[in-house]
DSSP file (Angstrom, degrees, kcal/mol; ACC not computed):
  #  RESIDUE AA STRUCTURE BP1 BP2  ACC     N-H-->O    O-->H-N    N-H-->O    O-->H-N    TCO  KAPPA ALPHA  PHI   PSI    X-CA   Y-CA   Z-CA
    1    1 A X              0   0    0      0, 0.0    68,-0.2     0, 0.0     3,-0.1   0.000 360.0 360.0 360.0 152.8    0.0    0.0    0.0
    2    2 A X        -     0   0    0     66,-1.8    66,-0.3     1,-0.2     2,-0.2   0.372 360.0 -23.9 -78.2-148.8    1.1    3.6   -0.7
    3    3 A X        +     0   0    0     64,-2.0    -1,-0.2     1,-0.1    66,-0.0  -0.450  47.1 175.4 -70.8 127.4    1.5    6.5    1.6
    4    4 A X        +     0   0    0     -2,-0.2    -1,-0.1    -3,-0.1    64,-0.1  -0.023  34.9 137.0-117.5  27.8   -0.7    6.5    4.7
    5    5 A X  S  > S-     0   0    0      1,-0.1     4,-1.9     3,-0.1     5,-0.2   0.054  72.7 -90.7 -71.0-178.5    0.7    9.6    6.3
    6    6 A X  H  > S+     0   0    0      1,-0.2     4,-2.5     2,-0.2     5,-0.2   0.847 123.7  56.6 -64.7 -36.3   -1.1   12.4    8.0
    7    7 A X  H  > S+     0   0    0      1,-0.2     4,-2.6     2,-0.2    -1,-0.2   0.928 107.6  48.2 -62.1 -44.6   -1.5   14.4    4.7
    8    8 A X  H  > S+     0   0    0      1,-0.2     4,-2.2     2,-0.2    -1,-0.2   0.897 112.5  48.9 -62.7 -40.4   -3.3   11.5    3.1
    9    9 A X  H  X S+     0   0    0     -4,-1.9     4,-2.5     2,-0.2    -2,-0.2   0.901 111.5  48.6 -67.6 -40.6   -5.6   11.0    6.0
   10   10 A X  H  X S+     0   0    0     -4,-2.5     4,-2.7     2,-0.2     5,-0.3   0.920 111.7  49.9 -64.7 -43.3   -6.5   14.7    6.2
   11   11 A X  H  X S+     0   0    0     -4,-2.6     4,-2.6     1,-0.2     5,-0.2   0.915 112.6  47.5 -59.6 -43.2   -7.2   14.7    2.4
   12   12 A X  H  X S+     0   0    0     -4,-2.2     4,-2.4     2,-0.2     5,-0.2   0.903 113.3  46.9 -67.8 -41.6   -9.4   11.7    2.8
   13   13 A X  H  X S+     0   0    0     -4,-2.5     4,-2.2     2,-0.2    -2,-0.2   0.948 116.6  43.3 -65.5 -48.2  -11.3   13.0    5.8
   14   14 A X  H  X S+     0   0    0     -4,-2.7     4,-2.5     1,-0.2    -2,-0.2   0.923 115.8  48.8 -63.8 -44.1  -11.9   16.4    4.2
   15   15 A X  H  X S+     0   0    0     -4,-2.6     4,-2.1    -5,-0.3    -2,-0.2   0.914 111.2  48.7 -62.8 -44.3  -12.8   14.9    0.8
   16   16 A X  H  X S+     0   0    0     -4,-2.4     4,-2.2    -5,-0.2    -1,-0.2   0.911 112.2  49.4 -63.1 -42.1  -15.2   12.4    2.3
   17   17 A X  H  X S+     0   0    0     -4,-2.2     4,-1.5    -5,-0.2    -2,-0.2   0.930 112.9  46.4 -62.1 -46.0  -17.0   15.2    4.3
   18   18 A X  H  X S+     0   0    0     -4,-2.5     4,-0.7     1,-0.2    -1,-0.2   0.825 112.4  50.6 -68.8 -31.1  -17.3   17.5    1.3
   19   19 A X  H  < S+     0   0    0     -4,-2.1     4,-0.4    -5,-0.2     3,-0.3   0.889 112.3  45.6 -73.8 -38.8  -18.6   14.7   -1.0
   20   20 A X  H >X S+     0   0    0     -4,-2.2     4,-2.8    -5,-0.2     3,-0.7   0.750  95.7  78.8 -75.4 -22.8  -21.3   13.6    1.5
   21   21 A X  H 3X S+     0   0    0     -4,-1.5     4,-2.4     1,-0.2     5,-0.2   0.904  91.1  49.2 -55.3 -48.4  -22.4   17.2    2.2
   22   22 A X  H 3X S+     0   0    0     -4,-0.7     4,-0.5    -3,-0.3    -1,-0.2   0.777 116.6  44.2 -65.4 -22.7  -24.5   17.6   -1.0
   23   23 A X  H <> S+     0   0    0     -3,-0.7     4,-0.8    -4,-0.4    -2,-0.2   0.890 118.6  40.1 -84.2 -43.1  -26.3   14.3   -0.3
   24   24 A X  H  X S+     0   0    0     -4,-2.8     4,-2.9     1,-0.2     5,-0.3   0.793 101.4  71.3 -79.5 -28.0  -26.9   14.7    3.4
   25   25 A X  H  X S+     0   0    0     -4,-2.4     4,-2.5    -5,-0.3     5,-0.2   0.933 100.9  42.3 -58.4 -51.4  -27.9   18.4    3.3
   26   26 A X  H  X S+     0   0    0     -4,-0.5     4,-1.9     1,-0.2    -1,-0.2   0.873 115.9  50.8 -65.8 -32.4  -31.3   18.0    1.6
   27   27 A X  H  X S+     0   0    0     -4,-0.8     4,-2.3     2,-0.2    -2,-0.2   0.951 113.2  43.8 -66.8 -48.3  -32.1   14.9    3.7
   28   28 A X  H  X S+     0   0    0     -4,-2.9     4,-2.3     1,-0.2    -2,-0.2   0.886 113.9  50.4 -65.9 -38.5  -31.3   16.6    7.0
   29   29 A X  H  X S+     0   0    0     -4,-2.5     4,-2.1    -5,-0.3    -1,-0.2   0.874 109.9  51.1 -67.0 -35.7  -33.1   19.8    6.0
   30   30 A X  H  X S+     0   0    0     -4,-1.9     4,-2.3    -5,-0.2    -2,-0.2   0.913 110.1  49.0 -65.7 -42.2  -36.2   17.8    5.1
   31   31 A X  H  X S+     0   0    0     -4,-2.3     4,-2.3     1,-0.2    -2,-0.2   0.917 110.8  50.6 -62.9 -42.6  -36.1   16.0    8.4
   32   32 A X  H  X S+     0   0    0     -4,-2.3     4,-2.5     1,-0.2     5,-0.2   0.896 110.6  49.3 -62.3 -39.8  -35.8   19.3   10.2
   33   33 A X  H  X>S+     0   0    0     -4,-2.1     4,-2.6     2,-0.2     6,-0.9   0.877 109.3  51.9 -67.8 -37.4  -38.8   20.7    8.3
   34   34 A X  H  X5S+     0   0    0     -4,-2.3     4,-1.2     4,-0.2    -2,-0.2   0.921 113.0  45.4 -63.0 -42.9  -40.9   17.7    9.1
   35   35 A X  H  <5S+     0   0    0     -4,-2.3    -2,-0.2    -5,-0.2    -1,-0.2   0.917 121.5  37.0 -67.1 -43.5  -40.1   18.1   12.8
   36   36 A X  H  <5S+     0   0    0     -4,-2.5    -2,-0.2    -5,-0.2    -3,-0.2   0.948 135.6  13.8 -76.4 -50.1  -40.7   21.8   12.8
   37   37 A X  H  <5S-     0   0    0     -4,-2.6    -3,-0.2     2,-0.2    -2,-0.2   0.420  89.5-124.0-112.3   0.2  -43.7   22.3   10.5
   38   38 A X  S  <<S+     0   0    0     -4,-1.2     2,-0.4    -5,-0.6    -4,-0.2   0.847  73.0 124.0  56.4  35.5  -45.0   18.8   10.0
   39   39 A X        -     0   0    0     -6,-0.9     2,-0.7    -9,-0.1    -1,-0.2  -0.984  57.4-138.3-127.4 136.5  -44.5   19.3    6.2
   40   40 A X        +     0   0    0     -2,-0.4     2,-0.4    -3,-0.1    -9,-0.1  -0.851  33.0 157.1 -98.4 119.8  -42.5   17.1    3.9
   41   41 A X        -     0   0    0     -2,-0.7     2,-0.4   -11,-0.2    -8,-0.2  -0.995  16.1-172.2-137.6 134.4  -40.4   19.0    1.3
   42   42 A X        -     0   0    0     -2,-0.4     2,-1.2   -12,-0.0   -15,-0.1  -0.981  16.2-148.1-131.4 120.9  -37.4   17.6   -0.4
   43   43 A X    >   +     0   0    0     -2,-0.4     3,-1.2   -17,-0.2     4,-0.3  -0.720  17.4 178.9 -89.4  93.9  -35.1   19.7   -2.6
   44   44 A X  T 3  S+     0   0    0     -2,-1.2     4,-0.3     1,-0.2     3,-0.2   0.599  77.9  59.5 -74.2  -9.6  -33.9   17.2   -5.2
   45   45 A X  T >> S+     0   0    0      1,-0.2     4,-2.0     2,-0.1     3,-0.6   0.598  80.0  88.4 -89.9 -12.2  -31.9   19.9   -7.0
   46   46 A X  H <> S+     0   0    0     -3,-1.2     4,-1.9     1,-0.2    -1,-0.2   0.867  81.1  56.7 -59.0 -40.5  -29.8   20.7   -3.9
   47   47 A X  H 34 S+     0   0    0     -4,-0.3    -1,-0.2     1,-0.2     7,-0.2   0.892 110.1  46.7 -58.4 -35.9  -27.1   18.1   -4.7
   48   48 A X  H X4 S+     0   0    0     -3,-0.6     3,-1.4    -4,-0.3    -1,-0.2   0.877 110.2  52.6 -71.0 -36.6  -26.6   19.8   -8.1
   49   49 A X  H 3< S+     0   0    0     -4,-2.0     3,-0.4     1,-0.3    -2,-0.2   0.799 108.8  51.1 -67.6 -27.7  -26.5   23.2   -6.5
   50   50 A X  T >X S+     0   0    0     -4,-1.9     4,-1.5    -5,-0.2     3,-0.8   0.083  73.3 121.7 -96.1  22.8  -23.8   22.1   -4.1
   51   51 A X  H <>  +     0   0    0     -3,-1.4     4,-3.1     1,-0.2     5,-0.2   0.845  64.6  63.1 -56.2 -38.1  -21.6   20.7   -6.9
   52   52 A X  H 3> S+     0   0    0     -3,-0.4     4,-2.4     1,-0.2    -1,-0.2   0.905 104.4  48.4 -56.3 -38.6  -18.7   22.9   -6.0
   53   53 A X  H <> S+     0   0    0     -3,-0.8     4,-2.6     2,-0.2    -1,-0.2   0.928 113.4  46.7 -63.7 -44.7  -18.5   21.1   -2.7
   54   54 A X  H  X S+     0   0    0     -4,-1.5     4,-2.8    -7,-0.2    -2,-0.2   0.877 112.2  50.9 -65.8 -37.6  -18.7   17.7   -4.3
   55   55 A X  H  X S+     0   0    0     -4,-3.1     4,-2.3     2,-0.2    -2,-0.2   0.942 113.0  43.7 -66.6 -47.6  -16.1   18.7   -6.9
   56   56 A X  H  X S+     0   0    0     -4,-2.4     4,-2.4    -5,-0.2    -2,-0.2   0.935 116.9  47.8 -62.3 -45.4  -13.5   19.9   -4.4
   57   57 A X  H  X S+     0   0    0     -4,-2.6     4,-2.6    -5,-0.2    -2,-0.2   0.900 111.1  50.6 -62.4 -41.5  -14.2   16.9   -2.2
   58   58 A X  H  X S+     0   0    0     -4,-2.8     4,-2.6     2,-0.2    -1,-0.2   0.893 110.3  49.2 -64.0 -40.0  -13.9   14.5   -5.1
   59   59 A X  H  X S+     0   0    0     -4,-2.3     4,-2.3     2,-0.2    -2,-0.2   0.909 112.2  48.2 -66.0 -41.4  -10.6   16.0   -6.1
   60   60 A X  H  X S+     0   0    0     -4,-2.4     4,-2.4     2,-0.2    -2,-0.2   0.912 113.0  48.5 -63.4 -41.9   -9.3   15.7   -2.5
   61   61 A X  H  X S+     0   0    0     -4,-2.6     4,-2.9     2,-0.2    -2,-0.2   0.910 111.0  49.9 -64.3 -42.1  -10.5   12.1   -2.3
   62   62 A X  H  X S+     0   0    0     -4,-2.6     4,-2.5     2,-0.2    -2,-0.2   0.909 110.4  50.5 -63.9 -40.8   -8.9   11.3   -5.6
   63   63 A X  H  X S+     0   0    0     -4,-2.3     4,-2.2     2,-0.2    -2,-0.2   0.929 112.8  46.1 -61.0 -46.0   -5.6   12.8   -4.5
   64   64 A X  H  X S+     0   0    0     -4,-2.4     4,-2.4     1,-0.2    -2,-0.2   0.903 112.5  50.6 -64.0 -40.9   -5.7   10.8   -1.3
   65   65 A X  H  X>S+     0   0    0     -4,-2.9     5,-1.6     1,-0.2     4,-1.3   0.887 110.2  49.4 -65.8 -38.5   -6.6    7.6   -3.2
   66   66 A X  H  <5S+     0   0    0     -4,-2.5    -1,-0.2     2,-0.2    -2,-0.2   0.895 112.7  47.8 -67.0 -38.9   -3.7    8.1   -5.6
   67   67 A X  H  <5S+     0   0    0     -4,-2.2   -64,-2.0     1,-0.2    -2,-0.2   0.893 118.7  39.9 -66.1 -39.5   -1.3    8.7   -2.7
   68   68 A X  H  <5S-     0   0    0     -4,-2.4   -66,-1.8   -66,-0.3    -1,-0.2   0.592 100.3-133.1 -86.8 -11.2   -2.6    5.6   -0.8
   69   69 A X  T  <5 +     0   0    0     -4,-1.3     2,-0.3     1,-0.2    -3,-0.2   0.906  68.9 116.0  56.5  43.7   -2.9    3.4   -3.9
   70   70 A X  S   <S-     0   0    0     -5,-1.6    -1,-0.2    -6,-0.1    -2,-0.2  -0.999  71.4  -1.0-145.3 137.6   -6.4    2.4   -2.7
   71   71 A X  S  > S+     0   0    0     -2,-0.3     4,-1.9    -3,-0.1     5,-0.3   0.724  76.6 141.1  61.1  25.3  -10.0    2.8   -4.1
   72   72 A X  H  >  +     0   0    0     -7,-0.2     4,-2.7     1,-0.2     5,-0.3   0.897  67.3  49.8 -65.4 -40.2   -8.7    4.8   -7.1
   73   73 A X  H  > S+     0   0    0      2,-0.2     4,-2.9     1,-0.2     5,-0.4   0.946 111.8  45.0 -65.5 -50.1  -11.2    3.2   -9.5
   74   74 A X  H  > S+     0   0    0      1,-0.2     4,-1.9     2,-0.2    -1,-0.2   0.918 120.1  40.7 -61.5 -45.2  -14.3    3.8   -7.4
   75   75 A X  H  X S+     0   0    0     -4,-1.9     4,-2.4     2,-0.2    -2,-0.2   0.919 117.5  47.5 -71.9 -43.7  -13.5    7.4   -6.5
   76   76 A X  H  X S+     0   0    0     -4,-2.7     4,-2.4    -5,-0.3    -2,-0.2   0.936 115.6  43.5 -63.8 -47.8  -12.1    8.3  -10.0
   77   77 A X  H  X S+     0   0    0     -4,-2.9     4,-2.9    -5,-0.3     5,-0.3   0.894 113.0  53.4 -65.9 -38.9  -15.1    6.8  -11.9
   78   78 A X  H  X S+     0   0    0     -4,-1.9     4,-2.5    -5,-0.4    -2,-0.2   0.924 110.7  46.5 -60.4 -44.3  -17.5    8.3   -9.4
   79   79 A X  H  X S+     0   0    0     -4,-2.4     4,-2.4     2,-0.2     5,-0.2   0.915 114.7  47.2 -64.5 -43.3  -16.0   11.8   -9.9
   80   80 A X  H  X S+     0   0    0     -4,-2.4     4,-2.6     2,-0.2    -2,-0.2   0.920 114.4  45.4 -64.8 -45.0  -16.0   11.4  -13.7
   81   81 A X  H  X S+     0   0    0     -4,-2.9     4,-2.9     2,-0.2     5,-0.3   0.908 113.0  51.3 -66.2 -41.5  -19.6   10.1  -13.9
   82   82 A X  H  X S+     0   0    0     -4,-2.5     4,-2.2    -5,-0.3     5,-0.2   0.951 114.5  42.1 -61.0 -49.4  -20.8   12.8  -11.4
   83   83 A X  H  X S+     0   0    0     -4,-2.4     4,-2.5     1,-0.2     5,-0.3   0.921 116.4  49.2 -64.1 -43.6  -19.2   15.6  -13.4
   84   84 A X  H  X S+     0   0    0     -4,-2.6     4,-2.7    -5,-0.2     5,-0.2   0.908 112.4  46.7 -63.3 -43.4  -20.3   14.2  -16.8
   85   85 A X  H  X S+     0   0    0     -4,-2.9     4,-2.6     2,-0.2     5,-0.2   0.896 114.3  46.8 -67.7 -40.0  -23.9   13.6  -15.7
   86   86 A X  H  X S+     0   0    0     -4,-2.2     4,-2.2    -5,-0.3     5,-0.2   0.950 117.3  41.9 -68.2 -47.1  -24.3   17.1  -14.2
   87   87 A X  H  X S+     0   0    0     -4,-2.5     4,-2.5    -5,-0.2    -2,-0.2   0.919 117.3  48.6 -65.2 -42.9  -22.7   18.9  -17.2
   88   88 A X  H  X S+     0   0    0     -4,-2.7     4,-2.5    -5,-0.3    -2,-0.2   0.911 112.0  48.2 -63.7 -43.1  -24.6   16.6  -19.7
   89   89 A X  H  X S+     0   0    0     -4,-2.6     4,-2.1    -5,-0.2    -1,-0.2   0.896 113.1  47.7 -64.8 -40.2  -27.9   17.1  -18.0
   90   90 A X  H  X S+     0   0    0     -4,-2.2     4,-2.1    -5,-0.2    -2,-0.2   0.906 111.8  50.1 -67.4 -40.8  -27.4   20.9  -17.8
   91   91 A X  H  X S+     0   0    0     -4,-2.5     4,-2.8     1,-0.2     5,-0.2   0.914 110.7  50.0 -62.7 -42.2  -26.4   21.0  -21.5
   92   92 A X  H  X S+     0   0    0     -4,-2.5     4,-2.4     1,-0.2     6,-0.3   0.899 109.5  51.3 -63.1 -40.4  -29.4   19.0  -22.4
   93   93 A X  H  X>S+     0   0    0     -4,-2.1     6,-2.3     2,-0.2     5,-1.0   0.888 113.4  44.8 -64.1 -38.8  -31.7   21.4  -20.4
   94   94 A X  H  <5S+     0   0    0     -4,-2.1     3,-0.4     4,-0.2    -2,-0.2   0.935 114.5  47.5 -70.3 -46.2  -30.2   24.4  -22.2
   95   95 A X  H  <5S+     0   0    0     -4,-2.8    -2,-0.2     1,-0.2    -1,-0.2   0.887 115.0  45.0 -64.8 -40.0  -30.3   22.9  -25.7
   96   96 A X  H  <5S-     0   0    0     -4,-2.4    -1,-0.2    -5,-0.2    -2,-0.2   0.643 113.3-113.7 -81.2 -13.3  -33.9   21.7  -25.4
   97   97 A X  T  X>S+     0   0    0     -4,-0.8     5,-1.6    -3,-0.4     6,-1.1   0.469  84.1 118.3  94.6   1.7  -35.2   24.9  -23.8
   98   98 A X  T  4<S+     0   0    0     -5,-1.0     3,-0.4    -6,-0.3    -4,-0.2   0.885  73.4  54.3 -66.1 -37.6  -36.1   23.4  -20.4
   99   99 A X  T  45S+     0   0    0     -6,-2.3    -1,-0.2     1,-0.2    -5,-0.2   0.846 113.1  41.0 -67.5 -33.9  -33.6   25.7  -18.7
  100  100 A X  T  45S-     0   0    0     -7,-0.4    -1,-0.2    -6,-0.2    -2,-0.2   0.573 112.6-113.6 -90.8  -9.5  -35.1   28.9  -20.1
  101  101 A X  T  <5S+     0   0    0     -4,-0.9    -3,-0.2    -3,-0.4    -2,-0.1   0.578  76.5 132.1  86.4  10.0  -38.7   27.8  -19.7
  102  102 A X  S   <S+     0   0    0     -5,-1.6     2,-0.3     2,-0.1    -4,-0.2   0.870  73.3  30.4 -62.1 -38.2  -39.2   27.6  -23.5
  103  103 A X  S    S-     0   0    0     -6,-1.1    -2,-0.1     1,-0.0     2,-0.0  -0.865  97.6 -94.7-121.0 158.1  -40.9   24.2  -23.2
  104  104 A X        -     0   0    0     -2,-0.3     2,-2.3     1,-0.1     6,-0.2  -0.357  38.9-110.0 -66.3 145.3  -42.9   22.6  -20.4
  105  105 A X  S    S+     0   0    0     -7,-0.1     2,-0.3     4,-0.1    -1,-0.1  -0.500  86.6  93.0 -76.4  76.2  -41.0   20.5  -17.9
  106  106 A X     >  +     0   0    0     -2,-2.3     4,-0.6     0, 0.0     3,-0.3  -0.963  56.5  36.3-156.3 164.5  -42.6   17.3  -19.1
  107  107 A X  H  > S-     0   0    0     -2,-0.3     4,-2.1     1,-0.2     5,-0.2  -0.335 103.3 -32.9  87.6-165.6  -42.0   14.5  -21.6
  108  108 A X  H  > S+     0   0    0      1,-0.2     4,-2.4     2,-0.2    -1,-0.2   0.888 132.4  51.8 -63.4 -44.4  -38.8   12.7  -22.7
  109  109 A X  H  > S+     0   0    0     -3,-0.3     4,-2.2     1,-0.2    -1,-0.2   0.917 111.2  47.9 -63.0 -42.7  -36.4   15.7  -22.3
  110  110 A X  H  X S+     0   0    0     -4,-0.6     4,-2.6     1,-0.2     5,-0.2   0.913 111.4  51.2 -62.2 -42.8  -37.6   16.4  -18.8
  111  111 A X  H  X S+     0   0    0     -4,-2.1     4,-2.4     1,-0.2    -2,-0.2   0.892 110.0  49.6 -63.0 -39.5  -37.2   12.7  -17.9
  112  112 A X  H  X S+     0   0    0     -4,-2.4     4,-2.1     2,-0.2    -1,-0.2   0.897 111.3  48.5 -67.4 -39.7  -33.7   12.6  -19.3
  113  113 A X  H  X S+     0   0    0     -4,-2.2     4,-1.7     2,-0.2    -2,-0.2   0.929 114.2  45.6 -65.7 -44.5  -32.6   15.7  -17.3
  114  114 A X  H  X S+     0   0    0     -4,-2.6     4,-2.0     1,-0.2    -2,-0.2   0.885 111.5  53.3 -66.2 -37.7  -34.1   14.3  -14.1
  115  115 A X  H  X S+     0   0    0     -4,-2.4     4,-2.6    -5,-0.2    -1,-0.2   0.884 105.9  53.2 -63.8 -37.8  -32.5   10.9  -14.8
  116  116 A X  H  X S+     0   0    0     -4,-2.1     4,-2.2     1,-0.2    -1,-0.2   0.879 108.7  50.1 -65.5 -35.4  -29.1   12.7  -15.2
  117  117 A X  H  X S+     0   0    0     -4,-1.7     4,-2.3     2,-0.2    -2,-0.2   0.877 110.5  50.2 -66.7 -37.3  -29.6   14.3  -11.8
  118  118 A X  H  X S+     0   0    0     -4,-2.0     4,-2.3     2,-0.2    -2,-0.2   0.918 111.7  46.6 -67.1 -43.1  -30.4   10.9  -10.3
  119  119 A X  H  X S+     0   0    0     -4,-2.6     4,-2.4     2,-0.2    -2,-0.2   0.892 110.9  53.8 -66.1 -38.5  -27.3    9.3  -11.8
  120  120 A X  H  X S+     0   0    0     -4,-2.2     4,-2.0    -5,-0.2    -2,-0.2   0.932 109.6  47.5 -57.7 -47.0  -25.2   12.3  -10.6
  121  121 A X  H  X S+     0   0    0     -4,-2.3     4,-2.1     1,-0.2    -2,-0.2   0.894 111.3  50.5 -64.4 -40.1  -26.6   11.8   -7.1
  122  122 A X  H  X S+     0   0    0     -4,-2.3     4,-2.5     1,-0.2    -1,-0.2   0.875 108.3  52.9 -65.2 -36.4  -25.8    8.0   -7.2
  123  123 A X  H  X S+     0   0    0     -4,-2.4     4,-2.5     2,-0.2    -2,-0.2   0.879 107.6  51.9 -65.8 -36.7  -22.3    8.8   -8.4
  124  124 A X  H  X S+     0   0    0     -4,-2.0     4,-2.7     2,-0.2    -2,-0.2   0.911 109.5  49.3 -63.6 -41.6  -21.9   11.1   -5.4
  125  125 A X  H  X S+     0   0    0     -4,-2.1     4,-2.7     2,-0.2    -2,-0.2   0.922 110.7  50.1 -63.1 -43.1  -23.0    8.3   -3.1
  126  126 A X  H  X S+     0   0    0     -4,-2.5     4,-2.4     2,-0.2    -2,-0.2   0.912 112.0  47.9 -61.4 -42.1  -20.6    5.9   -4.8
  127  127 A X  H  X S+     0   0    0     -4,-2.5     4,-2.2     2,-0.2    -2,-0.2   0.905 111.3  50.8 -64.1 -41.0  -17.8    8.4   -4.3
  128  128 A X  H  X S+     0   0    0     -4,-2.7     4,-2.2     2,-0.2    -2,-0.2   0.900 110.2  48.7 -63.3 -41.5  -18.8    8.9   -0.7
  129  129 A X  H  X S+     0   0    0     -4,-2.7     4,-2.6     2,-0.2    -1,-0.2   0.905 110.0  52.8 -64.0 -41.1  -18.8    5.1   -0.1
  130  130 A X  H  X S+     0   0    0     -4,-2.4     4,-2.3     1,-0.2    -2,-0.2   0.887 108.5  51.0 -60.0 -38.4  -15.3    5.0   -1.7
  131  131 A X  H  X S+     0   0    0     -4,-2.2     4,-2.5     2,-0.2    -2,-0.2   0.905 109.9  48.5 -65.1 -42.0  -14.2    7.7    0.7
  132  132 A X  H  X S+     0   0    0     -4,-2.2     4,-2.2     2,-0.2    -2,-0.2   0.914 113.0  48.0 -64.6 -42.1  -15.5    5.8    3.7
  133  133 A X  H  X S+     0   0    0     -4,-2.6     4,-2.3     2,-0.2    -2,-0.2   0.884 110.6  51.9 -65.6 -37.4  -13.7    2.7    2.5
  134  134 A X  H  X S+     0   0    0     -4,-2.3     4,-2.6     2,-0.2    -2,-0.2   0.918 108.9  50.4 -63.5 -42.9  -10.5    4.6    1.8
  135  135 A X  H  X S+     0   0    0     -4,-2.5     4,-2.4     1,-0.2    -2,-0.2   0.902 109.1  51.7 -61.2 -40.5  -10.7    6.0    5.4
  136  136 A X  H  X S+     0   0    0     -4,-2.2     4,-0.6     1,-0.2    -1,-0.2   0.920 111.5  47.2 -61.7 -42.6  -11.1    2.4    6.7
  137  137 A X  H  < S+     0   0    0     -4,-2.3     3,-0.5     1,-0.2    -2,-0.2   0.899 113.6  48.2 -64.2 -40.4   -8.1    1.4    4.7
  138  138 A X  H  < S+     0   0    0     -4,-2.6    -2,-0.2     1,-0.2    -1,-0.2   0.860 117.1  39.7 -71.0 -35.6   -6.0    4.3    5.9
  139  139 A X  H  < S+     0   0    0     -4,-2.4     2,-0.3    -5,-0.2    -1,-0.2   0.374  85.1 121.6 -97.4   4.8   -6.9    3.9    9.6
  140  140 A X     <  -     0   0    0     -4,-0.6     2,-0.5    -3,-0.5    -3,-0.0  -0.514  63.5-129.6 -70.5 130.7   -6.7    0.1    9.7
  141  141 A X        -     0   0    0     -2,-0.3     2,-0.2     1,-0.1    -1,-0.1  -0.696  25.3-118.9 -81.8 125.1   -4.2   -1.1   12.2
  142  142 A X        -     0   0    0     -2,-0.5     2,-0.4     1,-0.1    -1,-0.1  -0.437  25.7-135.9 -66.7 134.2   -1.9   -3.6   10.6
  143  143 A X        -     0   0    0     -2,-0.2     2,-0.1     1,-0.1    -1,-0.1  -0.715  20.4-112.6 -90.7 138.8   -2.1   -7.0   12.3
  144  144 A X        -     0   0    0     -2,-0.4     2,-0.3     1,-0.1    -1,-0.1  -0.432  34.7-110.4 -69.3 143.8    1.1   -8.9   13.0
  145  145 A X        -     0   0    0     -2,-0.1     2,-0.6     1,-0.0    -1,-0.1  -0.560  29.7-164.2 -75.8 132.7    1.6  -12.0   11.0
  146  146 A X        +     0   0    0     -2,-0.3     2,-0.4    -3,-0.0    -1,-0.0  -0.973  13.6 176.6-118.6 120.7    1.3  -15.2   13.0
  147  147 A X        -     0   0    0     -2,-0.6     2,-0.3     2,-0.0    -2,-0.0  -0.907  24.5-129.2-124.2 150.5    2.7  -18.2   11.3
  148  148 A X              0   0    0     -2,-0.4    -2,-0.0     1,-0.1     0, 0.0  -0.711 360.0 360.0 -96.1 151.0    3.1  -21.7   12.4
  149  149 A X              0   0    0     -2,-0.3    -1,-0.1     0, 0.0    -2,-0.0   0.446 360.0 360.0 -84.6 360.0    6.3  -23.6   12.1
């Protein structure tokens, strides 16, 4: 295994926190609203609005994974898919006129844009899971080998 120093651990902790923030924020705010006002509201666009946090966190996680030589694929692919789906979905919304309100938010184009947001959110979850697994790898205490003669 690669470098497990303090820098790698700090990168992994910060990255994991920043990646989970866009996923957990709408859930926690919805729970708070249910408790306070007895009303259920869920902002499914919030993870996309918090993309800068996910991008910075994903880059920190990828840096930590490259240093540690662990979980590079899961974190790298998660970051790539998340960025691609968000940019692709936004481009599709602009090209079709959904973003400007030119067409109604219904039909195939609307479904594709919402599906791209769902895949983006799933990629964030995959990246977050990769971050948790990376943290587990980094903080795992090596066990001494016991061999029989």
